[in-house]
TORDRENRO-368438 format. One record per residue: residue number from 0; residue in one letter; x, y, z of N, C-alpha, C in turn. Coordinates in steps of 0.05 Angstrom, whole numbers. Layout:
<rs>
R num residu    n_X    n_Y    n_Z   ca_X   ca_Y   ca_Z    c_X    c_Y    c_Z
R NUM      a      X      Y      Z      X      Y      Z      X      Y      Z
...
</rs>
This chain:
<rs>
R num residu    n_X    n_Y    n_Z   ca_X   ca_Y   ca_Z    c_X    c_Y    c_Z
R   0      m   -190   -638    -19   -167   -629     -9   -158   -601    -23
R   1      k   -164   -602    -50   -157   -580    -67   -172   -554    -58
R   2      t   -198   -561    -50   -214   -536    -42   -204   -524    -17
R   3      k   -193   -540      2   -183   -527     26   -157   -512     20
R   4      s   -140   -521      2   -116   -507     -3   -121   -481    -19
R   5      t   -141   -482    -36   -148   -458    -51   -162   -438    -32
R   6      f   -178   -448    -12   -190   -431      7   -169   -415     23
R   7      w   -149   -428     34   -127   -415     48   -111   -398     32
R   8      k   -104   -408      7    -88   -391    -10   -101   -365    -18
R   9      n   -127   -366    -25   -141   -342    -33   -146   -323     -9
R  10      s   -152   -335     15   -157   -317     36   -132   -303     46
R  11      l   -110   -318     44    -84   -304     51    -75   -283     32
R  12      i    -80   -289      5    -74   -269    -15    -91   -244    -12
R  13      f   -117   -248     -8   -134   -223     -3   -128   -210     24
R  14      g   -119   -225     44   -110   -212     69    -85   -196     65
R  15      i    -67   -206     51    -42   -190     45    -48   -165     30
R  16      i    -64   -168      8    -71   -146    -10    -86   -125      7
R  17      t   -104   -133     25   -119   -114     41   -101   -100     60
R  18      g    -83   -115     73    -64   -102     90    -46    -82     76
R  19      i    -38    -88     52    -21    -68     37    -37    -43     30
R  20      v    -61    -48     22    -79    -25     15    -84     -7     40
R  21      l    -90    -21     63    -94     -5     87    -70     11     96
R  22      i    -45     -3     93    -21     12     98    -16     35     81
R  23      l    -21     32     55    -18     54     37    -38     78     43
R  24      y    -62     70     50    -82     90     57    -75    104     82
R  25      s    -64     90    103    -55    102    126    -31    120    122
R  26      y    -14    111    107     10    128    100      2    154     86
R  27      l    -16    151     68    -25    174     53    -39    195     73
R  28      l    -55    184     88    -69    203    110    -48    216    127
R  29      t    -28    201    135     -7    213    153      9    235    137
R  30      k     17    229    114     33    248     98     17    274     92
R  31      l     -9    271     88    -24    294     81    -36    308    109
R  32      e    -25    297    131    -33    306    159    -64    306    163
R  33      l    -76    283    153   -104    281    155   -109    256    174
R  34      d    -89    248    187    -91    225    204   -106    229    230
R  35      q   -114    253    236   -131    259    259   -161    262    252
R  36      n   -166    260    225   -193    263    215   -208    237    219
R  37      k   -228    235    237   -241    211    244   -258    199    221
R  38      a   -269    217    205   -285    206    182   -265    192    162
R  39      l   -243    205    157   -224    193    138   -213    167    149
R  40      l   -208    166    174   -197    142    188   -218    120    187
R  41      s   -244    125    189   -264    106    188   -268     94    160
R  42      a   -261    109    140   -263    101    112   -246     76    107
R  43      a   -226     71    124   -211     46    122   -230     21    123
R  44      y   -253     23    137   -269      1    138   -283     -2    112
R  45      l   -286     16     95   -296     13     68   -277     -5     51
R  46      i   -251     -1     57   -231    -18     44   -236    -46     51
R  47      i   -239    -51     77   -244    -78     87   -270    -90     76
R  48      i   -290    -74     75   -315    -85     63   -312    -92     33
R  49      a   -299    -74     18   -294    -80     -9   -276   -104    -13
R  50      s   -257   -108      3   -239   -130      1   -252   -156      6
R  51      l   -271   -155     26   -286   -180     34   -305   -188     12
R  52      v   -320   -168      2   -339   -175    -20   -324   -186    -45
R  53      i   -304   -173    -52   -287   -181    -76   -276   -209    -71
R  54      g   -263   -211    -48   -250   -236    -42   -268   -261    -40
R  55      i   -291   -257    -26   -310   -278    -24   -322   -285    -50
R  56      k   -330   -265    -66   -342   -270    -91   -322   -284   -110
R  57      n   -297   -275   -109   -277   -289   -127   -273   -318   -119
R  58      y   -271   -323    -93   -266   -351    -84   -292   -368    -91
R  59      r   -316   -357    -83   -340   -371    -88   -345   -378   -117
R  60      d   -342   -359   -134   -348   -363   -163   -326   -378   -177
R  61      k   -300   -375   -171   -279   -388   -186   -268   -413   -175
R  62      h   -272   -417   -148   -259   -442   -136   -280   -458   -121
R  63      s   -304   -449   -117   -322   -463   -100   -348   -470   -115
R  64      s   -347   -474   -141   -371   -480   -158   -395   -461   -154
R  65      g   -388   -436   -148   -410   -415   -145   -423   -417   -120
R  66      t   -415   -433    -99   -428   -434    -73   -409   -430    -51
R  67      i   -419   -419    -29   -403   -416     -4   -424   -415     19
R  68      s   -417   -429     39   -434   -428     64   -431   -404     80
R  69      y   -448   -399     97   -444   -375    115   -419   -378    133
R  70      g   -415   -403    142   -389   -409    159   -364   -406    142
R  71      g   -367   -417    117   -344   -414    100   -338   -386     92
R  72      s   -356   -370     88   -355   -342     82   -344   -327    105
R  73      l   -353   -334    129   -343   -320    153   -314   -328    159
R  74      g   -307   -353    156   -280   -361    160   -261   -348    139
R  75      f   -269   -347    115   -254   -335     95   -249   -304    102
R  76      s   -271   -291    110   -270   -263    118   -251   -258    142
R  77      m   -253   -275    162   -236   -271    186   -206   -276    179
R  78      i   -199   -292    161   -172   -297    154   -161   -270    139
R  79      i   -178   -259    121   -171   -235    108   -167   -214    130
R  80      i   -185   -210    148   -184   -189    168   -161   -193    187
R  81      s   -156   -217    196   -134   -224    214   -107   -216    201
R  82      i   -103   -226    177    -77   -219    164    -73   -189    159
R  83      s    -94   -176    150    -91   -147    143    -88   -132    169
R  84      a   -103   -140    190   -101   -126    216    -71   -129    227
R  85      l    -59   -153    224    -33   -159    233    -14   -141    218
R  86      f    -14   -141    193      3   -125    175      0    -95    184
R  87      t    -24    -86    186    -27    -57    191    -18    -50    219
R  88      s    -22    -67    238    -12    -60    266     19    -60    268
R  89      i     31    -79    252     61    -79    251     71    -53    238
R  90      y     57    -47    216     67    -22    203     63      1    220
R  91      t     41      4    234     36     26    254     57     27    274
R  92      y     65      6    286     86      6    306    112     15    296
R  93      v    120      3    273    146     10    261    146     41    253
R  94      f    125     48    239    124     76    228    123     96    251
R  95      l    109     92    271    107    112    293    132    111    310
R  96      n    145     89    313    172     89    327    193    104    313
R  97      n    189    105    286    210    120    268    202    148    263
R  98      n    178    158    272    168    184    268    154    194    293
R  99      p    170    201    314    158    209    339    144    236    337
R 100      e    149    252    316    134    276    313    105    271    309
R 101      i     98    249    297     70    242    292     56    236    320
R 102      i     69    222    335     60    216    363     55    242    379
R 103      e     75    261    375     71    286    390     48    302    378
R 104      r     44    302    352     23    316    339     -4    305    349
R 105      s     -6    278    352    -29    267    362    -35    273    390
R 106      r    -14    275    408    -15    282    436    -27    311    437
R 107      i    -16    328    422    -24    356    422    -56    359    415
R 108      t    -63    345    393    -91    345    384   -109    334    406
R 109      t   -100    313    417   -116    300    441   -120    320    464
R 110      e    -96    333    472    -97    351    494   -116    375    487
R 111      n   -115    385    463   -132    407    455   -161    400    456
R 112      e   -167    375    448   -196    366    447   -206    363    476
R 113      f   -188    351    494   -196    349    522   -199    375    537
R 114      i   -182    394    530   -183    422    542   -210    434    534
R 115      a   -217    430    508   -242    442    498   -266    429    513
R 116      k   -264    405    522   -286    391    536   -286    398    565
R 117      g   -266    413    574   -265    421    601   -254    400    622
R 118      m   -238    382    611   -227    361    628   -203    373    645
R 119      s   -199    362    669   -177    370    686   -151    362    675
R 120      d   -129    378    685   -103    371    676    -95    343    682
R 121      m   -104    332    705    -98    307    714   -111    285    694
R 122      q   -136    291    685   -149    273    667   -135    273    640
R 123      i   -126    297    631   -113    300    606    -86    286    606
R 124      e    -72    288    629    -45    275    632    -48    245    631
R 125      m    -68    235    644    -73    206    645    -81    195    616
R 126      a    -96    210    602   -105    202    576    -82    203    554
R 127      t    -66    222    557    -44    225    539    -20    207    544
R 128      k    -18    193    568      0    175    574     -1    151    555
R 129      f    -25    146    545    -28    122    527    -22    127    498
R 130      i    -15    151    492     -8    157    464     20    148    458
R 131      s     23    125    445     50    116    439     48     97    415
R 132      a     70     89    405     68     71    381     58     43    388
R 133      e     65     35    414     55      8    424     25      8    426
R 134      f     14     28    438    -16     31    443    -29     35    417
R 135      s    -18     50    399    -30     55    372    -32     29    357
R 136      a     -9     14    357     -9    -13    343    -28    -32    354
R 137      g    -29    -32    381    -47    -51    394    -77    -44    389
R 138      s    -84    -18    391   -111     -9    385   -119    -13    357
R 139      t   -100    -10    337   -105    -15    309   -112    -45    306
R 140      l    -96    -62    317   -102    -91    317   -129    -98    327
R 141      l   -133    -88    351   -159    -95    365   -182    -85    350
R 142      s   -182    -58    341   -205    -47    327   -210    -60    301
R 143      y   -189    -67    285   -194    -80    260   -205   -108    264
R 144      l   -196   -122    285   -207   -149    290   -236   -148    299
R 145      l   -242   -130    318   -269   -129    329   -289   -117    308
R 146      m   -281    -94    295   -301    -84    275   -301   -102    251
R 147      g   -278   -114    244   -276   -132    223   -295   -156    226
R 148      f   -296   -165    250   -314   -188    256   -343   -181    253
R 149      v   -351   -157    262   -379   -148    257   -385   -145    228
R 150      i   -365   -133    213   -370   -130    184   -372   -157    171
R 151      a   -354   -176    179   -353   -202    167   -379   -217    173
R 152      l   -391   -214    195   -418   -225    203   -439   -217    182
R 153      i   -438   -191    175   -458   -181    158   -452   -188    128
R 154      i   -427   -184    119   -419   -191     93   -423   -221     87
R 155      s   -416   -238    106   -419   -266    102   -449   -275     98
R 156      a   -466   -262    113   -495   -267    109   -505   -258     81
R 157      i   -495   -237     71   -501   -227     44   -488   -245     22
R 158      m   -464   -252     26   -449   -266      6   -453   -296      4
R 159      k   -465   -307     25   -468   -337     23   -486   -345      1
R 160      k   -480   -367    -10   -495   -376    -33   -496   -407    -32
R 161      g   -518   -417    -28   -521   -447    -27   -524   -459    -54
R 162      g   -518   -483    -57   -522   -497    -82   -540   -521    -78
R 163      d   -541   -538    -96   -556   -563    -95   -542   -582    -75
R 164      p   -555   -590    -54   -541   -605    -34   -531   -634    -44
R 165      y   -549   -643    -64   -542   -670    -75   -516   -667    -91
R 166      q   -515   -646   -108   -491   -642   -125   -466   -638   -107
R 167      q   -469   -622    -87   -447   -617    -69   -437   -643    -55
R 168      a   -456   -661    -46   -448   -684    -33   -434   -703    -54
R 169      m   -443   -704    -76   -431   -720    -99   -403   -709   -106
R 170      q   -400   -683   -106   -374   -671   -112   -354   -678    -90
R 171      d   -362   -676    -65   -347   -684    -43   -338   -714    -43
R 172      i   -354   -731    -51   -350   -760    -53   -329   -764    -75
R 173      n   -332   -750    -98   -314   -753   -120   -286   -741   -114
R 174      e   -284   -721    -98   -257   -709    -90   -242   -729    -72
R 175      e   -256   -745    -57   -243   -764    -39   -232   -786    -56
</rs>
């Protein structure tokens, strides 16, 4: 029972920390007006990767006798990703609702990109209709969950570490 509570506690803590770091990173990019730079935006996934590796390693080595299954690692990762994605999308919604000039800047950037690609006025109008705080928050949540899942699959395969099955069975019996 203790293992399950430390599993949840640790994954929630790392999810909250990851969410806060992603929010601070997003805020910094916005304030420096680098929030349209796709390479810098993608660097947020490096934060997620680092958080998963550190979180899984911490839990595995300090609370799980140095072992963690692939499924345990994947579950741990998905809790971290879900919590951080939820925090980040709520922040995105609140921040953009209180800063409409950022939405407008994004709309102008998108229009200019589409004009450069030779898209029609109707196509540009349809595409820019979706630039809103709600859409940005939703796409943030969805992209972090989907990309986070892919990242979690890979990280979990790398971070899993099996132990002696006999010792694990005996530990489980002793805990009961």
